[in-house]
C-alpha positions in Angstrom: 0.0 -14.7 36.8 2.1 -14.3 33.4 0.7 -13.2 30.4 0.1 -15.7 28.0 2.1 -15.8 25.0 0.5 -14.5 21.7 0.9 -17.7 20.0 -1.3 -19.3 22.7 -4.4 -17.1 21.5 -3.2 -15.9 17.8 -2.9 -18.5 15.2 -2.1 -19.3 11.6 -5.3 -20.9 9.8 -5.8 -21.4 5.8 -7.8 -17.9 6.1 -5.1 -16.2 7.9 -4.3 -14.8 11.1 -7.0 -16.0 13.8 -7.6 -14.5 17.1 -9.5 -17.1 18.9 -10.5 -15.9 22.1 -12.1 -12.9 20.0 -13.4 -15.2 17.4 -12.2 -13.2 14.4 -9.6 -12.8 11.5 -7.0 -10.1 10.6 -7.1 -9.9 6.9 -8.4 -13.1 6.1 -7.7 -14.6 2.2 -11.3 -16.1 2.3 -14.8 -15.3 3.8 -15.1 -15.5 7.5 -17.6 -14.4 10.1 -15.6 -11.8 11.5 -12.9 -10.0 9.6 -10.8 -6.9 11.0 -9.2 -5.3 7.6 -6.1 -3.0 7.6 -6.4 -1.5 4.4 -8.1 -1.3 1.0 -5.8 -3.1 -1.2 -7.3 -6.4 -2.4 -4.8 -8.6 -0.9 -6.0 -7.5 2.5 -9.8 -6.5 1.7 -11.5 -9.4 0.4 -14.9 -9.7 -0.1 -17.9 -12.0 1.1 -17.0 -11.5 4.9 -20.2 -11.5 7.1 -18.6 -9.0 9.7 -16.4 -6.1 8.5 -14.5 -3.9 11.2 -11.9 -1.4 9.8 -11.3 2.5 9.7 -14.0 4.6 8.1 -11.5 5.5 5.3 -11.0 1.8 4.6 -14.7 0.8 4.6 -15.2 3.4 2.2 -12.4 2.0 -0.4 -13.7 -1.4 0.3 -17.4 -0.3 -1.2 -15.8 1.6 -3.9 -13.4 -0.9 -5.5 -15.6 -4.4 -4.4 -19.3 -2.8 -4.7 -21.8 -2.0 -2.3 -23.0 -5.5 -0.2 -19.5 -7.4 -1.1 -17.6 -5.4 1.5 -18.9 -7.1 4.2 -22.8 -7.9 5.2 -22.5 -6.0 7.9 -19.8 -2.8 8.8 -18.1 -1.2 11.6 -16.2 1.8 11.3 -13.5 2.4 14.0 -11.4 5.4 14.0 -7.7 5.5 15.3 -7.3 5.2 19.0 -11.0 4.1 19.5 -10.7 1.0 21.4 -13.5 -1.7 21.3 -13.5 -5.7 23.1 -14.6 -8.4 21.2 -14.7 -11.6 23.2 -12.4 -10.5 25.9 -9.9 -8.8 23.3 -9.4 -5.3 23.1 -9.0 -4.2 19.8 -7.5 -1.1 19.0 -6.7 0.8 15.3 -3.4 2.9 15.0 -2.3 4.8 11.8 0.3 2.6 9.5 1.2 5.0 6.6 0.4 3.1 3.8 -2.1 4.6 2.3 -5.6 6.5 3.1 -7.3 4.8 6.3 -4.3 2.1 6.8 -4.1 0.8 10.1 -2.4 -1.3 12.4 -4.2 -3.5 14.6 -3.5 -3.6 18.1 -4.6 -6.5 20.3 -4.5 -7.2 24.1 -5.6 -9.8 25.9 -5.0 -10.6 29.8 -1.8 -8.5 29.7 -0.2 -9.9 26.2 0.1 -7.1 23.4 0.6 -8.0 19.9 0.5 -5.6 16.9 -0.5 -6.6 13.3 0.6 -3.9 11.2 -0.6 -4.5 7.8 1.3 -2.9 5.2 3.0 0.2 6.0 5.7 2.7 5.3 7.7 5.2 7.4 8.4 7.8 5.0 6.1 11.1 5.0 3.0 11.2 3.1 0.7 13.8 2.8 -2.4 11.6 1.8 -2.5 9.5 5.1 -1.9 9.4 8.6 1.8 8.5 9.6 2.7 5.2 11.3 2.6 5.0 14.8 5.0 2.5 16.8 3.2 0.5 19.5 5.3 -1.3 22.0 4.5 -5.0 22.0 5.3 -8.4 23.0 4.8 -9.6 18.9 4.8 -7.6 16.5 3.8 -8.8 12.9 5.7 -7.0 9.8 5.7 -7.2 6.5 8.4 -7.7 4.5 8.0 -6.7 0.8 11.4 -4.9 0.5 13.0 -7.2 3.1 16.5 -6.9 1.6 19.8 -4.6 2.1 19.5 -3.4 -1.7 16.1 -1.9 -1.1 16.6 1.5 0.4 14.3 3.9 -0.6 15.3 7.6 -1.7 13.6 10.5 -0.4 10.5 10.7 -2.6 11.6 14.6 -3.2 14.3 13.4 -5.1 12.4 11.3 -7.5 9.9 14.0 -7.9 12.6 16.0 -8.9 14.0 13.7 -11.3 10.4 13.6 -13.0 10.1 16.8 -13.2 13.4 17.3 -14.7 12.4 15.1 -17.3 9.6 17.0 -18.1 11.5 20.4 -18.9 14.1 18.3 -20.6 11.4 16.6 -22.9 9.1 19.2 -23.4 7.8 17.8 -26.5 7.0 14.3 -24.9 4.0 13.2 -22.7 5.4 11.6 -19.7 2.9 9.0 -18.6 3.9 7.4 -15.3 2.9 3.9 -13.9 1.2 3.8 -10.8 -1.2 1.8 -8.5 -4.6 3.3 -8.3 -4.9 3.2 -4.7 -2.5 5.3 -2.5 0.7 5.9 -5.1 -1.5 7.7 -7.6 -2.8 10.3 -5.0 1.0 10.3 -3.1 2.3 11.1 -6.6 -0.1 13.8 -7.0 0.2 15.4 -3.7 4.1 15.3 -3.7 3.9 16.9 -7.4 1.5 19.8 -5.9 4.0 20.3 -3.4 7.1 20.4 -5.6 5.1 23.3 -7.4 3.5 21.1 -10.5 0.4 23.1 -10.4 -0.6 22.3 -14.1 -3.3 19.8 -14.5 -2.2 16.2 -14.1 -4.1 13.6 -16.7 -5.7 10.5 -15.8 -6.5 7.1 -16.9 -9.8 6.2 -16.2 -8.8 3.5 -13.8 -7.4 6.3 -11.6 -9.9 8.7 -11.2 -12.5 6.9 -8.8 -9.9 6.4 -6.0 -8.7 10.1 -6.3 -12.6 11.3 -6.4 -12.7 9.2 -3.0 -9.2 10.9 -1.3 -11.2 14.0 -2.0 -14.4 13.2 -0.4 -12.3 12.8 2.5 -10.6 16.5 2.3 -7.3 15.6 0.4 -7.2 18.1 -2.2 -5.5 17.2 -5.3 -5.8 19.9 -7.6 -7.2 19.7 -11.2 -7.4 16.6 -12.7 -8.5 15.6 -16.2 -9.2 12.5 -18.2 -6.7 11.8 -21.6 -8.6 12.7 -23.9 -9.4 11.2 -27.5 -6.8 12.2 -30.8 -9.4 14.5 -32.9 -8.1 12.5 -35.8 -6.7 8.9 -36.4 -3.2 8.9 -36.1 -2.3 12.2 -34.0 -1.4 12.3 -30.4 -2.3 14.3 -27.4 -0.8 15.8 -24.3 2.8 16.9 -25.4 4.6 18.0 -22.6 1.6 17.3 -20.0 1.5 14.4 -17.3 -0.2 11.1 -17.2 -0.8 8.7 -14.5 -2.1 5.4 -15.3 -2.1 1.7 -14.2 1.3 0.2 -14.6 -0.1 -2.3 -17.4 -1.3 0.7 -19.1 2.1 1.8 -20.8 2.2 -1.6 -23.5 -1.4 -1.5 -24.0 -3.2 0.3 -27.5 -4.2 2.8 -25.0 -0.6 4.6 -24.7 -0.7 5.0 -28.6 -2.7 8.2 -28.3 -0.2 9.7 -26.4 3.0 12.0 -27.6 5.8 10.2 -27.7 5.7 9.0 -24.1 8.4 8.6 -21.9 7.5 5.7 -19.9 7.9 5.9 -15.9 6.9 3.3 -13.2 6.8 4.6 -9.5 7.7 1.2 -7.6 10.4 0.2 -5.0 11.5 -2.4 -7.4 12.9 0.5 -9.7 15.6 0.1 -7.2 16.6 -2.9 -9.3 18.0 -1.5 -12.6 17.6 -4.7 -14.5 13.9 -4.7 -13.5 13.2 -1.3 -15.0 14.9 -2.5 -18.0 13.3 -5.9 -18.7 10.1 -4.0 -18.5 11.3 -0.9 -20.6 10.9 1.5 -18.6 12.8 5.2 -19.6 12.3 6.6 -16.5 12.3 4.5 -13.4 11.2 6.3 -10.2 11.8 4.7 -6.7 8.7 5.4 -5.2 7.4 2.7 -2.5 4.4 2.6 0.1 6.1 0.2 2.1 9.1 0.3 4.6 12.6 -0.4 3.1 15.0 -2.2 4.8 16.6 0.5 6.8 12.7 1.4 8.1 11.9 -2.2 8.4 14.8 -2.7 11.1 14.4 0.6 12.9 10.4 0.0 13.2 11.4 -3.5 14.8 13.5 -1.8 17.3 11.2 1.0 17.9 8.4 -1.3 18.7 10.9 -3.3 21.3 9.3 -6.4 20.6 11.3 -9.4 21.6 9.5 -11.6 19.0 8.8 -10.2 15.5 6.7 -12.5 13.1 7.4 -12.1 9.5 4.9 -12.2 6.3 4.6 -11.3 3.0 7.8 -10.9 1.2 11.3 -11.8 1.9 11.2 -13.4 5.6 14.4 -14.9 5.8 16.9 -12.5 5.4 14.8 -10.0 8.0 14.6 -12.8 10.3 18.1 -13.7 10.0 19.0 -9.5 10.6 16.8 -9.7 13.8 18.3 -12.7 15.4 21.9 -10.9 15.2 19.8 -8.0 17.4 18.8 -10.9 19.9 15.1 -10.7 18.3 13.1 -13.8 18.0 11.8 -14.2 14.1 9.2 -16.5 12.9 8.3 -16.9 9.3 4.4 -16.7 9.0 4.3 -18.1 5.4 0.7 -16.6 4.6 -1.1 -16.8 1.7 -1.2 -13.4 0.2 0.1 -11.2 -3.0 0.9 -7.2 -2.5 -1.1 -5.8 -5.5 -0.1 -2.3 -4.9 3.8 -3.0 -5.2 3.8 -6.3 -6.8 7.0 -7.0 -9.1 6.6 -5.0 -12.3 7.4 -8.2 -14.1 4.4 -9.7 -13.1 2.1 -7.1 -14.2 2.0 -7.8 -18.0 -1.3 -9.3 -18.3 -2.7 -7.0 -15.9 -6.1 -5.7 -17.3 -5.6 -1.7 -18.5 -9.2 -0.9 -17.4 
């Protein structure tokens, strides 16, 4: 008997992707009885579920960000490559390469296999396990940067630009906007790899997640809080490096820094008009999502005859896949990329 097509057992609901025989949701947007969570960003990991299955790292991130008791009334940690069966559906988590603990959900039922990628990237990242392609019948891919204009340079190139600027402007603070989960820790690790061994100063919103990464064995070197000036009107940290949420650059908090060079680490910085509109002096094209080439390469690598596309520029990717003989389908799931939102939409984001 032929294996059932995945659309016979995986369907779209208002809460998100639902696995009917297993009776669980993947990254649901509203509270559900059973949820499999791909990673800790808030557009995927939401509070209020009864039971949550995720990697140990993701569960720790959810507890830290949502508060104890809000990250699932019961939690089931599942390490990479440790399958379990729920309602006859074999569930395996494999690395997605996005942030610490991020996972693809590999679902198998009656000879049919679907892989739900969550968010992923293919560039190397010393702070998380690399993406592992899994052959499947249907691949559910994100499409945050699914346009040909988005081709991310090697991160070493962008880190080099930042270090060059630090040498060029030794009297100025360099204030780099980056998200607290994933991007911040990756920047720190890459700066250390490039030889920056001085203390890195953190906005208060970044510190807790850096401490969590270090609890999981990822050393980040000396990190310090940003000090207050000793006297009114004075500034601090000339020649130093500060990492903060993207919104902090436009907040009164930033006035304590010495004539800051404003930088923003985001895949959106490939589009220079966005950097100019935001007033970013040093745009750094650093993303924790796959770019156009890596999206296409990944779809080819998993060799799925059908690709379901969500979270981004679905139409362009579906059109490109059709030219390669792959059937595409736009899922139109509700969701917002917390970690790689358009920087023009961040003006109202609180700088905690």
